[in-house]
N, C-alpha and C positions, 0 to 999 in steps of 0.2 A: 503493500499498500502506502499511498504518500505518505511525508509525513508534514504537520501540522505548523505552520509556520505563524507565529503572534507575531503583530505588527503595532506596536505604540504606537499612540494616534502622536507623540510629541508635544503635547503641549497645542495642537490647531481647536483652534473655536471655529464654530458655525453660528452666523447670526442670521436668523429671518429678516430681508427687512420687512415692513407692513404696509410703507407706502412705497411710490411707484417714483423712481428718479425724475423724473418729470415736474413733478411735487416739487423740485429745489433747485431749477431751472431756473435764471433770471430772467430768462424770453418771457416769463409767463408775469412778470412782476410789471413790463409794458402796458401802455394803454390799451386797449380793449379797439379793437379798428382792423381794415383790411392789411393784411401782411403785401410787403413788397411783390411784384411779379418780376423774374428775372425773364428776358427774352434770348430763346438759343437759336443759334441755328443750326438747321438738318442738316447742312452739306460744308465739307471744306472746299474754300475757295478766298478771292480777294474782294475786298470790300470793293464795290466800283459806287456805289450813291449811298447817301445816307439824307433821305431825304425830309427831316426832323429835328428839331434842334431841344435842349435843354429847355426845359419848366412848357416846352409846348405840350400840347395837347393829343389826343391820338382817342379814336375808335378801335373797335373792336374788329381787325381783321387790315387796320391800316398797316400801310409799309412803313417799318422801321428802318431800316435796311433796304439793297439789293446787294448779293453776292454775284459775283462771277468764276463759274465751275464750268471748267471745258468748252470752253466758249458759249456761256448760257449765263440768260442771268435768271437767277432766283430769288426772286423776294421772301420777305422775311415777316408777316406780320406779326401785327401785337395780338395777344391771347385775351385780352379783356382792354376795357376801357380807362384812362389814365391821363396823367402827366409824365414825363420821362423825365426819371430823378435824373437819372445820370446816362452817357454815353459810355460802352467801357473799348470801344473801336472807336480808329482815324479813317478817313479813307486811305485809299490803298492798306490797309493793313491785311494782313494773308491770318484766314481764322479756321479752326479744327471745326470740325462736325462736335457738334453738341456746347462750344462755347458760349457763353452769354456774351452777347451783344448790348445790351440796352438793361437798365433796371424802371418797371416803369411803379409808381404808386398809384393807388388805384381812387 
């Protein structure tokens, strides 16, 4: 048969958490409101046009940037209406797929 081995716990203590970690997050202390929306591009390419400005308003579906990929111009629409809080790219910047290009405050 196999020998029995007893392994001491060596002072390891286990505690059960009764609250979720999110309850302690500083983000929960912010004022209640809609969070900022990050607009991301779905293709890699070069930014060839930015028809919006910081502080300008956009409607749902308005183009925030135009990305040129493989000789095609692909618009990057805003997923929601709001105000452009910041632009994270400049004209002629090369962007990767899934990269954030702007932030919209609802």
